[in-house]
C-alpha positions as CSV (number, residue, x, y, z in Angstrom):
1,X,23.6,-49.8,-39.6
2,X,23.8,-49.4,-43.6
3,X,20.3,-49.0,-43.8
4,X,18.6,-45.8,-43.9
5,X,15.2,-45.2,-43.2
6,X,14.2,-42.1,-45.3
7,X,10.5,-42.1,-44.2
8,X,10.4,-39.2,-42.4
9,X,11.5,-37.0,-45.7
10,X,8.6,-38.9,-47.4
11,X,6.0,-38.1,-44.7
12,X,7.3,-34.5,-45.1
13,X,6.9,-34.6,-49.0
14,X,3.5,-35.6,-49.0
15,X,2.6,-33.5,-45.7
16,X,1.3,-36.4,-43.9
17,X,1.5,-36.8,-40.3
18,X,2.3,-40.2,-38.3
19,X,-1.1,-40.9,-36.8
20,X,-2.6,-40.9,-40.0
21,X,-0.4,-43.0,-42.2
22,X,-0.3,-45.5,-39.1
23,X,-4.1,-45.5,-39.9
24,X,-3.8,-46.0,-43.7
25,X,-1.4,-48.5,-43.1
26,X,-3.0,-50.1,-40.1
27,X,0.1,-50.3,-38.0
28,X,0.1,-48.7,-34.5
29,X,1.3,-45.3,-34.2
30,X,4.2,-46.9,-31.9
31,X,5.4,-49.1,-34.3
32,X,5.3,-46.9,-37.1
33,X,7.7,-44.5,-35.0
34,X,10.2,-47.2,-34.6
35,X,10.5,-47.5,-37.9
36,X,10.4,-43.8,-39.2
37,X,13.5,-43.4,-36.4
38,X,15.4,-45.7,-38.1
39,X,15.6,-48.1,-34.8
40,X,13.4,-50.9,-36.3
41,X,15.0,-54.2,-36.9
42,X,12.5,-55.4,-39.5
43,X,9.5,-54.7,-42.1
44,X,7.0,-56.6,-43.5
45,X,6.6,-56.7,-47.1
46,X,2.8,-56.3,-46.2
47,X,3.5,-53.2,-44.2
48,X,6.4,-51.8,-46.5
49,X,3.5,-52.4,-49.1
50,X,1.2,-50.2,-47.6
51,X,3.5,-47.1,-46.8
52,X,4.4,-47.2,-50.2
53,X,0.7,-47.2,-51.4
54,X,-0.1,-44.8,-49.1
55,X,2.2,-42.0,-49.6
56,X,2.4,-43.0,-54.0
57,X,6.3,-44.1,-53.7
58,X,8.3,-47.0,-53.9
59,X,10.6,-48.8,-51.6
60,X,13.6,-47.0,-52.9
61,X,12.4,-44.3,-51.9
62,X,12.0,-45.3,-48.0
63,X,15.0,-47.6,-47.6
64,X,18.6,-46.7,-48.5
65,X,21.4,-48.6,-48.0
66,X,25.2,-46.7,-47.4
67,X,27.8,-48.4,-47.3
68,X,29.8,-48.0,-44.0
69,X,33.1,-46.9,-44.1
70,X,36.5,-48.6,-42.8
71,X,36.6,-50.0,-39.5
């Protein structure tokens, strides 16, 4: 998938754990883990906004587009 989730990188930079971030964003730790591991199919803007607020970052710090190579 060409969308890469760099949530783990931002969490490490901000020194915040999964449980703490999940509580701040008001989502379950399981759902946050799915997002963090790049297994999510979608993300709500309200969730993305909450993550950006909690981590003091921009959406582009968390989500990255990488063009896939030739098939």
